[in-house]
ZAVEXLO-996940 format. One record per residue (C-alpha): residue number from 1; x, y, z; residue in three letters. Coordinates in steps of 0.1 Angstrom, whole numbers, plus 5000, padded with zeros to 4 digits. Each point is the difference from the previous one (the first is absolute). Example, Ala and Ser with C-alpha at 12.3 -4.5 7.8 and 13.67 -1.06 7.14 Angstrom:
! residues 2
(1 (5123 4955 5078) 'ALA')
(2 (5014 5034 4993) 'SER')
This chain:
! residues 389
(1 (7516 0632 6723) 'MET')
(2 (5008 5014 5028) 'GLN')
(3 (5024 5029 5007) 'LEU')
(4 (5027 4985 5018) 'THR')
(5 (5003 4977 4970) 'ASN')
(6 (4995 5025 4974) 'VAL')
(7 (5037 5013 5017) 'ARG')
(8 (5014 4964 5002) 'GLU')
(9 (4994 4998 4963) 'HIS')
(10 (5011 5030 4987) 'ASN')
(11 (5033 4992 5023) 'LEU')
(12 (5005 4971 4981) 'GLY')
(13 (4991 5014 4968) 'THR')
(14 (5030 5025 5006) 'VAL')
(15 (5024 4979 5011) 'LEU')
(16 (4991 4974 4969) 'ASN')
(17 (5000 5025 4976) 'THR')
(18 (5037 5014 5011) 'LEU')
(19 (5011 4963 5006) 'ALA')
(20 (4989 4991 4961) 'ALA')
(21 (5016 5030 4987) 'GLY')
(22 (5038 5007 4994) 'ASP')
(23 (5005 5038 5007) 'SER')
(24 (4988 5023 5029) 'PRO')
(25 (4968 5019 4995) 'LEU')
(26 (4989 5030 5014) 'SER')
(27 (4966 5001 5017) 'ARG')
(28 (4983 5012 4968) 'ALA')
(29 (5014 4975 4985) 'GLY')
(30 (4984 4974 5020) 'LEU')
(31 (4968 5018 5001) 'ALA')
(32 (4999 4995 4961) 'GLN')
(33 (5010 4963 5003) 'ALA')
(34 (4975 4990 5026) 'THR')
(35 (4972 5024 4989) 'GLY')
(36 (5002 5010 5040) 'LEU')
(37 (4995 5036 5004) 'THR')
(38 (5031 5025 5006) 'LYS')
(39 (4993 5009 5036) 'PRO')
(40 (4990 4962 5009) 'THR')
(41 (5033 4989 4985) 'VAL')
(42 (5019 5026 5019) 'SER')
(43 (4990 4991 5034) 'ARG')
(44 (5005 4959 4989) 'LEU')
(45 (5036 5013 4992) 'VAL')
(46 (5005 5019 5034) 'ASP')
(47 (4987 4968 5019) 'GLU')
(48 (5023 4978 4980) 'LEU')
(49 (5025 5027 5003) 'LEU')
(50 (4996 4999 5035) 'SER')
(51 (5003 4961 5005) 'ALA')
(52 (5032 5000 4982) 'GLY')
(53 (4984 4980 4970) 'PHE')
(54 (5007 5029 4979) 'LEU')
(55 (5034 5020 4994) 'LEU')
(56 (4997 5037 4986) 'GLU')
(57 (5023 5011 4971) 'HIS')
(58 (5013 5032 4993) 'ALA')
(59 (4973 5023 4982) 'PRO')
(60 (4999 5000 4960) 'THR')
(61 (4988 5020 4970) 'ARG')
(62 (4984 4988 4977) 'SER')
(63 (5019 5001 4963) 'ALA')
(64 (4987 5033 4985) 'GLY')
(65 (4980 5013 5030) 'ALA')
(66 (5008 5039 4995) 'ALA')
(67 (4985 5006 5038) 'GLY')
(68 (4981 4984 5026) 'GLY')
(69 (5013 4981 5034) 'ARG')
(70 (5020 4971 4994) 'PRO')
(71 (4987 4966 5005) 'SER')
(72 (5013 4975 5033) 'THR')
(73 (5006 4964 4990) 'PRO')
(74 (4993 4975 5025) 'VAL')
(75 (5010 4959 4989) 'SER')
(76 (4999 4972 5026) 'ILE')
(77 (5029 5000 5024) 'ALA')
(78 (5021 4971 4993) 'GLU')
(79 (5004 4977 5028) 'ALA')
(80 (4977 5020 5026) 'SER')
(81 (4980 4969 5004) 'VAL')
(82 (5007 4965 4989) 'VAL')
(83 (4985 4963 4992) 'GLY')
(84 (5018 4969 5004) 'LEU')
(85 (4994 4971 4981) 'GLY')
(86 (5021 4964 5003) 'ALA')
(87 (4995 4972 4985) 'SER')
(88 (5009 4959 5011) 'VAL')
(89 (5008 4979 4974) 'SER')
(90 (5019 4966 5001) 'ALA')
(91 (5030 5014 4988) 'ASP')
(92 (5005 5039 5017) 'HIS')
(93 (4979 5017 5027) 'VAL')
(94 (5002 5041 4992) 'ALA')
(95 (4985 5034 5007) 'VAL')
(96 (4996 5028 4981) 'ASN')
(97 (4988 5034 5007) 'MET')
(98 (4980 5026 4984) 'ILE')
(99 (4992 5035 5003) 'ASP')
(100 (4967 5020 4994) 'LEU')
(101 (5012 5008 4963) 'ARG')
(102 (5001 4959 4998) 'ARG')
(103 (5033 4999 4993) 'HIS')
(104 (5026 4969 5015) 'VAL')
(105 (5022 5020 5022) 'ILE')
(106 (5019 4972 5013) 'ALA')
(107 (5001 4965 5004) 'SER')
(108 (5014 4968 5012) 'ALA')
(109 (5002 4965 4995) 'GLU')
(110 (5016 4969 5017) 'THR')
(111 (5002 4966 4976) 'PRO')
(112 (4993 4972 5018) 'LEU')
(113 (5012 4959 4995) 'THR')
(114 (4964 4989 5008) 'ARG')
(115 (4970 5015 5007) 'ALA')
(116 (4992 5013 5036) 'PRO')
(117 (4981 4989 5025) 'THR')
(118 (4972 5032 5009) 'PRO')
(119 (5018 5012 5030) 'ARG')
(120 (5035 5000 4984) 'ASP')
(121 (4981 5019 4973) 'ALA')
(122 (4988 5024 5022) 'VAL')
(123 (5038 5007 5014) 'VAL')
(124 (5014 5003 4970) 'LEU')
(125 (4969 5024 4992) 'ILE')
(126 (5005 5022 5029) 'ALA')
(127 (5033 5003 5002) 'ASP')
(128 (5000 5012 4959) 'LEU')
(129 (4979 5024 5011) 'ALA')
(130 (5018 5018 5028) 'ALA')
(131 (5029 4997 4970) 'GLN')
(132 (4974 5024 4977) 'LEU')
(133 (4991 5022 5027) 'LEU')
(134 (5034 5006 5020) 'ALA')
(135 (5007 5014 4961) 'GLU')
(136 (4973 5024 5005) 'THR')
(137 (4993 5005 5036) 'PRO')
(138 (4979 5034 4995) 'HIS')
(139 (4969 4982 4983) 'THR')
(140 (4968 4988 5012) 'ARG')
(141 (4988 4966 4989) 'VAL')
(142 (4962 4990 4987) 'SER')
(143 (5007 4962 5007) 'GLY')
(144 (5013 4968 4985) 'ILE')
(145 (4983 4974 4974) 'CYS')
(146 (5018 4971 4999) 'VAL')
(147 (4998 4978 4966) 'SER')
(148 (5000 4964 5007) 'VAL')
(149 (4992 4969 4975) 'PRO')
(150 (4974 4982 5016) 'GLY')
(151 (4961 5002 5006) 'ARG')
(152 (4986 5022 5027) 'LEU')
(153 (4974 4997 5026) 'THR')
(154 (4968 5021 4991) 'PRO')
(155 (5009 5028 5031) 'ASP')
(156 (5037 5002 4981) 'GLY')
(157 (5016 4990 5030) 'ARG')
(158 (5015 4968 4995) 'ARG')
(159 (5017 4980 4971) 'ILE')
(160 (4979 4967 5000) 'ARG')
(161 (5021 4986 4975) 'SER')
(162 (5037 5008 4983) 'ALA')
(163 (5014 4961 4988) 'PRO')
(164 (5030 5017 4987) 'ASN')
(165 (5006 5014 5028) 'LEU')
(166 (4991 4972 5022) 'GLY')
(167 (4976 5023 5020) 'TRP')
(168 (4967 4987 5009) 'ASP')
(169 (4973 5021 5026) 'ASP')
(170 (5026 5026 5004) 'ALA')
(171 (4993 5033 5026) 'PRO')
(172 (5023 5024 4979) 'LEU')
(173 (4982 5031 5011) 'ALA')
(174 (5000 4994 5030) 'GLU')
(175 (5035 4993 4998) 'LEU')
(176 (5009 5029 4979) 'LEU')
(177 (4979 5021 5029) 'GLU')
(178 (5026 4989 5026) 'SER')
(179 (5026 5005 4980) 'ALA')
(180 (5029 5024 5016) 'PRO')
(181 (4995 5034 4979) 'GLY')
(182 (4968 4987 4983) 'LEU')
(183 (4978 4996 5031) 'GLU')
(184 (4986 5037 4996) 'ALA')
(185 (4996 5005 4961) 'LEU')
(186 (4963 4984 4983) 'ASP')
(187 (5009 4966 4986) 'VAL')
(188 (4985 4982 4967) 'SER')
(189 (5008 4966 4982) 'ILE')
(190 (4990 4988 4963) 'GLU')
(191 (5003 4981 4978) 'ASN')
(192 (5029 5004 4974) 'ASP')
(193 (4985 4996 4969) 'ALA')
(194 (4968 5021 5011) 'ARG')
(195 (5026 5028 5004) 'LEU')
(196 (5018 4994 4970) 'VAL')
(197 (4967 5010 4985) 'ALA')
(198 (4996 5031 5015) 'GLU')
(199 (5033 5013 4993) 'THR')
(200 (4986 4987 4961) 'GLU')
(201 (4968 5022 5009) 'LEU')
(202 (5024 5032 5000) 'VAL')
(203 (5011 4999 4961) 'ASN')
(204 (4967 4977 4990) 'ARG')
(205 (4967 5020 5014) 'ARG')
(206 (4970 4984 4993) 'GLY')
(207 (5013 4972 4979) 'GLU')
(208 (4994 4965 5007) 'GLY')
(209 (5028 4969 5001) 'PHE')
(210 (5011 4971 5015) 'VAL')
(211 (5029 4999 5018) 'LEU')
(212 (5023 4976 5003) 'VAL')
(213 (5031 5002 5031) 'TYR')
(214 (5029 4977 5002) 'GLY')
(215 (5020 5004 5034) 'GLU')
(216 (4998 4973 5024) 'SER')
(217 (4974 4986 4987) 'GLY')
(218 (4969 5010 4975) 'ILE')
(219 (4978 5030 5009) 'GLY')
(220 (4976 5015 4977) 'GLY')
(221 (4972 5023 4999) 'ALA')
(222 (4966 5008 4977) 'VAL')
(223 (4996 5035 4989) 'VAL')
(224 (4969 5011 4989) 'VAL')
(225 (4998 5040 4991) 'ASP')
(226 (5024 5007 5021) 'GLY')
(227 (4987 4984 5030) 'ASP')
(228 (5022 4972 5017) 'ILE')
(229 (4975 4969 5007) 'GLN')
(230 (4998 4988 5035) 'ARG')
(231 (4980 4968 5001) 'GLY')
(232 (4985 4994 5037) 'ALA')
(233 (5030 4992 5015) 'ASN')
(234 (5021 5020 4975) 'GLY')
(235 (5013 4974 4990) 'TRP')
(236 (4990 5011 4961) 'ALA')
(237 (5033 4994 4977) 'GLY')
(238 (5012 4974 5011) 'GLU')
(239 (5008 4982 4968) 'ILE')
(240 (5029 4981 5013) 'GLY')
(241 (4985 4979 5018) 'HIS')
(242 (4976 4993 4972) 'LEU')
(243 (5000 4962 4992) 'CYS')
(244 (5013 4985 4967) 'LEU')
(245 (4997 4964 5007) 'ASP')
(246 (4982 4987 5025) 'VAL')
(247 (5029 4971 5002) 'ASP')
(248 (5027 5025 4995) 'GLY')
(249 (5034 5005 5021) 'PRO')
(250 (4997 5007 5039) 'GLN')
(251 (4999 5041 5007) 'CYS')
(252 (5011 5016 5032) 'ARG')
(253 (4966 5009 5009) 'CYS')
(254 (4990 4961 5005) 'GLY')
(255 (4980 5002 4968) 'ARG')
(256 (5010 4977 4967) 'ARG')
(257 (5003 5011 4964) 'GLY')
(258 (5004 5041 5006) 'CYS')
(259 (5011 5023 4980) 'LEU')
(260 (5031 5009 5026) 'GLU')
(261 (5010 4964 4998) 'ALA')
(262 (5009 5005 4960) 'TYR')
(263 (5012 5037 4997) 'ALA')
(264 (5011 5015 5035) 'SER')
(265 (5033 5003 5005) 'TYR')
(266 (5006 4967 5026) 'TRP')
(267 (4977 4981 4975) 'ALA')
(268 (5027 5007 4973) 'ILE')
(269 (5031 5000 5024) 'ALA')
(270 (4985 4967 5009) 'GLN')
(271 (5002 4988 4962) 'GLN')
(272 (5031 5013 4992) 'SER')
(273 (5017 4984 5028) 'MET')
(274 (5014 5036 5005) 'GLN')
(275 (4990 5014 5037) 'ALA')
(276 (5015 5032 4996) 'GLY')
(277 (5013 5026 5023) 'SER')
(278 (4996 5038 5005) 'GLY')
(279 (4973 5016 4982) 'TYR')
(280 (4968 4983 4979) 'ILE')
(281 (5002 5021 4972) 'SER')
(282 (5043 4996 4995) 'GLU')
(283 (4990 4960 5002) 'PHE')
(284 (4976 5004 4973) 'PHE')
(285 (5030 5027 4985) 'ALA')
(286 (5027 4969 5001) 'ALA')
(287 (4977 4973 4981) 'LEU')
(288 (5014 4985 4967) 'GLU')
(289 (5002 4981 4973) 'GLY')
(290 (4975 4969 5004) 'ALA')
(291 (4987 5009 5039) 'ASP')
(292 (4991 5034 4985) 'ARG')
(293 (4981 4987 4972) 'GLU')
(294 (4984 4974 5021) 'ALA')
(295 (4990 5027 5027) 'ALA')
(296 (4988 5031 4971) 'ILE')
(297 (4979 4965 4985) 'GLU')
(298 (4983 4991 5036) 'ARG')
(299 (4996 5033 5008) 'ILE')
(300 (4982 5012 4967) 'GLY')
(301 (4979 4971 4998) 'SER')
(302 (4988 4999 5035) 'SER')
(303 (4995 5035 5002) 'LEU')
(304 (4983 5002 4971) 'GLY')
(305 (4973 4966 5007) 'LEU')
(306 (4992 5026 5034) 'ALA')
(307 (4998 5030 4986) 'LEU')
(308 (4977 4981 4972) 'ALA')
(309 (4973 4994 5029) 'GLN')
(310 (5004 5028 5018) 'VAL')
(311 (4991 5027 4969) 'LEU')
(312 (4971 4972 4991) 'ASN')
(313 (4984 5012 5034) 'ILE')
(314 (5012 5039 5004) 'VAL')
(315 (4999 5009 4961) 'ASP')
(316 (5026 5026 5003) 'LEU')
(317 (5025 5009 4969) 'PRO')
(318 (5031 5006 5020) 'THR')
(319 (5026 4980 5013) 'VAL')
(320 (5027 5012 5026) 'VAL')
(321 (5033 4981 5010) 'LEU')
(322 (5017 5011 5025) 'GLY')
(323 (5027 4984 5028) 'GLY')
(324 (5025 4980 4983) 'TYR')
(325 (4974 4993 4972) 'PHE')
(326 (5009 5036 4988) 'ARG')
(327 (5033 4987 4992) 'HIS')
(328 (4988 4969 4981) 'LEU')
(329 (4976 5017 4981) 'ALA')
(330 (5010 5003 4965) 'ALA')
(331 (5010 4968 5002) 'ASP')
(332 (4970 4986 5017) 'VAL')
(333 (4973 5020 4981) 'ALA')
(334 (4996 4979 4965) 'PRO')
(335 (4997 4969 5021) 'LEU')
(336 (4974 5017 5025) 'ILE')
(337 (4984 5013 4963) 'ASN')
(338 (4996 4965 4991) 'ALA')
(339 (4983 4989 5030) 'GLN')
(340 (4972 5030 4993) 'LEU')
(341 (5000 4991 4964) 'ASP')
(342 (4984 4966 5009) 'ARG')
(343 (4986 5004 5032) 'HIS')
(344 (4989 5034 5010) 'ALA')
(345 (4960 5014 4980) 'LEU')
(346 (5023 5032 4999) 'ALA')
(347 (5025 4991 4977) 'ALA')
(348 (4962 5000 4978) 'GLU')
(349 (5000 5041 5005) 'ALA')
(350 (5035 5006 4993) 'GLY')
(351 (5036 4996 5012) 'ASP')
(352 (5000 5004 5039) 'VAL')
(353 (5028 5024 5010) 'ARG')
(354 (5032 4989 5017) 'ILE')
(355 (5015 5023 5021) 'GLU')
(356 (5025 5007 5029) 'THR')
(357 (4998 5020 5029) 'THR')
(358 (5011 5036 4999) 'THR')
(359 (5014 5000 5029) 'ALA')
(360 (5031 4981 4993) 'ALA')
(361 (5016 4994 5037) 'ALA')
(362 (4985 4989 5030) 'ARG')
(363 (4965 5012 4988) 'PRO')
(364 (4981 4983 5037) 'SER')
(365 (5023 5017 5018) 'LEU')
(366 (4993 5036 4980) 'ALA')
(367 (4964 4990 5005) 'GLY')
(368 (5007 4995 5040) 'ALA')
(369 (5007 5031 5003) 'ALA')
(370 (4977 5014 4975) 'LEU')
(371 (4974 4986 5026) 'ARG')
(372 (5016 5011 5030) 'ALA')
(373 (5004 5042 4985) 'ILE')
(374 (4964 4998 4988) 'GLN')
(375 (4981 5011 5033) 'PRO')
(376 (5016 5028 5006) 'ILE')
(377 (4981 5013 4964) 'PHE')
(378 (4967 4984 5008) 'ASP')
(379 (4999 5020 5034) 'ALA')
(380 (5028 5028 5002) 'PRO')
(381 (4979 5016 5029) 'ALA')
(382 (5001 4971 5023) 'GLU')
(383 (5036 4996 4992) 'TRP')
(384 (5005 5032 5011) 'ILE')
(385 (4990 4998 5034) 'ARG')
(386 (5013 4968 5007) 'ARG')
(387 (5035 5017 4990) 'PHE')
(388 (4990 5031 5020) 'GLU')
(389 (4993 4979 5029) 'GLY')
């Protein structure tokens, strides 16, 4: 490893250690936690302090220490550098701001009564981002990542298809890069379910699971030993378009019999003849009586059948339900398990675990913000140069 790469790695190690901790650490404490030498840690801390990434606290003396010099703890400087996460859905556009502690320090959203066009979504994102940045005028921004319920082109620049938004071949990166206030930022775009999976991995490191995420449509991800599987085009895990019946109802993607045509918000709203208004999650919360029973039966049975096919291929022990499926988990889990018992080979090895996402609210938005701030941890020295330049 070249010296520049070693320095970059070590700076990132110090930042990650402080970001993961609950309290400030002295230079000696950082050396012990990271395995780096005390002189090396001292140089790295001084560089990060000079860049404004860290904050130095008042000197303290360890309990019971009779003499010697007091230590000076350091911690991540609040809001010194932030990343912006954004999410686009059929019922809202939201933006949040995350700092180097990986804490959300501000958020804003606009509810929608219909899915936005790509241009409208970008205008809303830019307006919300400007609102948040105006509240923290002295901070520096690493970039913005936008979560979208759709398939991206392999270069990550365009939305190839987002049928529940009505988008087809949308040049989203180009639109974002030319939006007022965003033009100077690094821009990235990602599928919403993939970002939810990244958020889950914060608390499920090294695990394997199938994620199913209900939002504008039904997204998914396959995670093997902590690695999210992408596939040749980046579409691996698109469980929403797994075909349950070739002669089934038409899906918004244009095909027939997709899981989305049975268990998505729009399919359930159509079946119950309740158009729904406001947030998608509120639609399910408002269902009652026969409509709710029918929705639970349809979602649980169709989702279980789809998962059985997926688990027969990927052989993973856990299913994680997110989005509106998270709120329906207690009701649909028995139906899912019944289908797994009938159709999944995994059932022969014992029960498949049905769990819910660890992030309760807007996990794709949280994942987008984490993606936006991560480059600072990957290449701190490069970002110090960029900010100073």
